[in-house]
C-alpha positions, -999 to 999 in steps of 0.1 A, spaced: 340 -440 -590 316 -410 -612 294 -404 -580 295 -391 -542 288 -414 -512 270 -392 -487 264 -394 -452 228 -378 -436 230 -375 -398 201 -377 -377 199 -350 -356 174 -348 -322 187 -314 -311 207 -282 -324 241 -289 -306 239 -325 -327 228 -305 -362 259 -280 -349 282 -314 -346 273 -326 -382 281 -300 -399 314 -294 -385 315 -333 -389 313 -328 -429 281 -345 -431 265 -339 -462 231 -333 -449 212 -337 -415 170 -352 -412 162 -328 -386 135 -344 -357 131 -340 -319 122 -366 -294 144 -399 -306 130 -420 -277 100 -421 -295 122 -425 -331 115 -391 -341 90 -364 -344 86 -333 -363 106 -306 -351 92 -274 -337 92 -244 -363 118 -224 -340 138 -258 -343 138 -258 -384 145 -225 -385 176 -223 -363 189 -254 -382 184 -239 -413 203 -209 -409 233 -231 -402 237 -240 -435 240 -272 -441 207 -291 -459 182 -300 -440 156 -327 -442 129 -320 -416 112 -353 -404 74 -348 -408 57 -370 -377 27 -360 -358 30 -382 -331 45 -416 -321 33 -449 -325 24 -469 -360 21 -448 -391 -17 -452 -403 -29 -415 -400 -65 -397 -396 -78 -370 -414 -64 -346 -387 -33 -361 -384 -27 -355 -422 -41 -323 -423 -14 -312 -394 12 -329 -415 5 -309 -446 5 -280 -422 42 -288 -412 52 -293 -447 42 -256 -454 62 -246 -423 96 -264 -434 88 -251 -468 86 -213 -456 118 -218 -438 137 -228 -460 143 -269 -456 159 -289 -485 131 -315 -477 108 -337 -458 110 -368 -445 70 -382 -449 53 -418 -447 22 -437 -442 11 -469 -442 -30 -488 -445 -38 -511 -413 -31 -538 -439 7 -526 -438 3 -516 -473 15 -480 -485 -12 -454 -481 -13 -441 -513 -37 -417 -508 -17 -402 -478 13 -402 -496 2 -384 -528 -12 -358 -508 20 -351 -489 43 -354 -517 20 -325 -536 25 -306 -507 64 -308 -509 64 -305 -545 93 -289 -551 117 -305 -518 135 -333 -518 112 -361 -505 124 -391 -483 102 -418 -476 111 -429 -440 109 -457 -420 73 -467 -424 86 -491 -450 105 -509 -424 71 -524 -413 51 -527 -443 41 -558 -462 53 -563 -494 82 -541 -496 94 -548 -529 55 -539 -544 60 -513 -517 94 -501 -532 71 -494 -566 40 -475 -549 71 -453 -536 85 -446 -566 56 -439 -585 44 -414 -558 69 -392 -565 95 -398 -534 132 -393 -542 148 -413 -515 138 -442 -490 155 -450 -454 152 -484 -445 172 -511 -428 160 -531 -454 131 -545 -426 160 -555 -402 167 -543 -372 203 -528 -384 208 -516 -417 242 -543 -415 217 -571 -406 193 -557 -438 220 -560 -462 203 -585 -485 171 -566 -487 191 -537 -494 210 -553 -521 176 -559 -540 160 -529 -535 190 -510 -547 190 -534 -578 152 -533 -583 154 -492 -582 178 -491 -610 186 -456 -605 147 -447 -601 152 -434 -566 177 -438 -543 183 -462 -510 192 -449 -482 204 -477 -461 199 -466 -420 202 -480 -386 229 -494 -362 255 -474 -390 291 -463 -373 325 -455 -388 331 -492 -388 304 -506 -408 292 -477 -429 320 -486 -461 309 -522 -456 269 -518 -458 273 -495 -492 298 -517 -513 280 -546 -502 244 -530 -517 255 -513 -539 238 -479 -522 254 -443 -524 241 -428 -490 238 -438 -458 220 -423 -428 228 -427 -393 227 -409 -354 263 -412 -346 259 -403 -310 284 -400 -283 269 -390 -246 231 -380 -257 245 -359 -288 255 -361 -322 294 -365 -321 316 -349 -346 344 -370 -342 323 -399 -352 306 -381 -381 340 -372 -393 349 -406 -390 321 -424 -410 326 -395 -440 363 -408 -440 352 -440 -441 331 -437 -473 
């Protein structure tokens, strides 16, 4: 095998970032309010997490609910990207849709432009988009480096058929990163069945990311 399999851990608090680091995660996706499926963390939280030394991808999502954003919300997201860059983030996690479920190319283009030079992940807005194979092409053209998706299923394991198609279609032009319901028991299976090389999970126990679960997942890859 001439590539490294990587684990990204979703962390909604600093205790979780510390656990992910101790467990050997390759990077973290930093957010807050996981009960709302994740929102943009505060600048203070970004600064503390980045200071722990692990690569940090900052979620840029100003509110809960759908992924159809107003002009003011897009301006807010652009500001948050600038803040993440200023604080030394490795990258950002973005996404936007039109009311019909297609990729909002204008908004994503603006966000990608703001994030130039950072690692850019398109988030699970993809999992509620229409025509996913066409959407993948749009996301690639817009300049995203990675796509986080469950394969439009409740869990990545259930989404293996579409994830496999996405990996094949991407042909190395973008990283397909399965996420949702990932644990030490299924991570290797998901990667081997789909051909993906990166995987994403929160790996929580008692409300926070568990270093033990992170370590077990890394070892299972």
